[in-house]
C-alpha positions as CSV (number, residue, x, y, z in Angstrom):
1,M,73.9,102.7,78.3
2,V,77.7,102.8,77.7
3,K,78.8,106.7,78.2
4,L,81.1,107.5,74.9
5,I,84.1,109.6,76.1
6,K,86.8,111.5,73.7
7,L,89.1,109.6,72.8
8,Q,91.3,112.7,73.9
9,N,89.8,112.4,77.0
10,Q,90.9,108.4,77.1
11,K,94.3,109.1,76.3
12,K,95.0,111.6,79.0
13,K,93.5,109.0,81.6
14,L,96.1,106.5,80.3
15,K,99.4,108.9,80.5
16,G,98.0,109.9,84.0
17,L,97.8,106.2,84.9
18,Q,101.0,105.1,83.3
19,K,102.8,108.2,85.0
20,Y,101.5,106.4,88.3
21,V,102.4,103.1,87.1
22,D,105.6,104.4,86.1
23,L,106.7,105.6,89.7
24,V,105.3,103.3,91.8
25,E,106.5,100.0,89.9
26,P,111.0,100.7,90.4
27,Y,110.3,102.6,94.3
28,D,114.2,101.7,95.7
29,T,112.1,99.6,99.0
30,H,115.5,99.3,100.5
31,N,114.8,100.1,103.7
32,L,111.9,99.7,105.6
33,E,109.5,102.8,105.7
34,K,110.0,103.1,101.6
35,W,108.6,99.5,101.6
36,I,105.2,100.1,104.0
37,I,104.7,103.2,102.0
38,K,104.7,101.5,98.4
39,E,102.7,98.8,100.0
40,Y,100.2,101.0,101.2
41,V,100.1,102.4,97.8
42,C,99.3,99.2,96.3
43,T,97.0,97.9,98.9
44,N,95.4,101.1,100.2
45,S,94.7,99.4,103.3
46,I,96.9,99.7,106.6
47,K,95.4,96.4,107.3
48,K,96.6,94.4,104.2
49,V,100.4,96.1,104.7
50,I,100.4,94.7,108.6
51,K,99.3,91.4,107.5
52,S,102.2,91.4,104.5
53,L,104.8,92.8,107.2
54,N,103.9,89.7,109.3
55,D,103.8,87.3,106.2
56,N,107.3,88.6,105.2
57,N,108.4,88.5,108.5
58,L,109.5,92.1,108.8
59,T,110.1,94.3,112.3
60,Y,110.7,97.5,114.0
61,S,113.6,97.6,116.1
62,G,113.6,93.4,116.2
63,A,109.5,94.1,117.3
64,P,106.5,93.6,114.9
65,V,105.5,96.4,113.4
66,N,101.4,97.5,114.3
67,K,99.2,99.4,112.7
68,K,100.0,102.5,115.3
69,Y,103.3,103.1,113.4
70,V,102.3,102.3,110.2
71,T,99.9,105.4,110.0
72,S,101.9,107.5,111.5
73,L,104.5,106.4,108.8
74,V,101.7,106.7,105.9
75,N,100.0,109.9,107.5
76,G,103.8,111.8,108.7
77,K,105.7,114.7,106.6
78,A,105.8,113.1,102.8
79,S,110.0,112.2,101.8
80,G,108.7,111.7,98.3
81,R,106.1,112.0,95.2
82,L,104.5,108.5,95.9
83,H,105.0,108.9,100.1
84,N,102.8,112.5,98.9
85,I,100.3,110.5,97.0
86,S,99.8,107.6,100.3
87,R,99.7,110.9,102.3
88,S,96.7,112.6,100.4
89,G,95.5,108.7,99.5
90,Y,94.7,108.3,103.5
91,R,93.7,111.5,104.9
92,N,91.2,110.9,101.9
93,K,89.9,107.8,102.7
94,V,89.8,109.0,106.5
95,K,87.8,111.8,105.7
96,L,85.4,110.2,103.3
97,N,84.7,107.0,105.6
98,E,84.4,109.8,108.6
99,T,81.3,111.5,107.2
100,K,79.1,113.3,109.8
101,N,75.3,113.0,109.8
102,S,73.1,116.1,110.0
103,D,72.4,114.9,113.4
104,G,76.2,115.1,114.6
105,S,76.6,111.5,114.8
106,I,79.3,109.9,112.2
107,I,78.5,107.4,108.6
108,R,80.8,105.4,108.1
109,V,81.4,104.7,103.9
110,F,83.6,102.6,101.8
111,C,84.9,103.6,98.9
112,F,88.4,103.5,96.3
113,I,89.9,106.6,95.6
114,I,92.2,106.5,92.7
115,H,94.6,110.0,93.0
116,L,95.7,111.1,90.0
117,T,95.7,114.9,89.8
118,I,98.6,114.9,92.3
119,L,100.5,113.3,89.8
120,K,99.7,116.0,87.2
121,P,102.5,117.7,85.4
C-alpha cells in the first residue's frame, strides 16, 4: 500500500534536500580536515573515510590517518555549517547505536539518518 503525501510537503522536503546538496557539493576541500568532513558527510562512515584516505594516499604529518583522528575531527568543535551537520549526525548515530536495554546492557542497532532539521531556514 502506498502512502500518499501532500504535494506541498514533498516540495518542502525537496527544497531541504536541494539545500543540502548545494551545501555539500561545492564544499571546499583545500585541507585535510575539510576533506575528511566532506567525505564523512558523503559516506556517513568513519571506516569508509579512512579507507578513502588510504586509497588516496592522504596522510597527517606524514603518517597514515587513524580512526581516533578522524573521529575526534568529526566530533570536535564545528568549524562551519557542514561540519556542524556532520557532527550532529555523528553524535545522533553514536547515540542511537548505543541504546540501553532495560537490564542496563547495550543493544547495538544500525540505522541511517538524514539530518535535514539543521537545514531549515
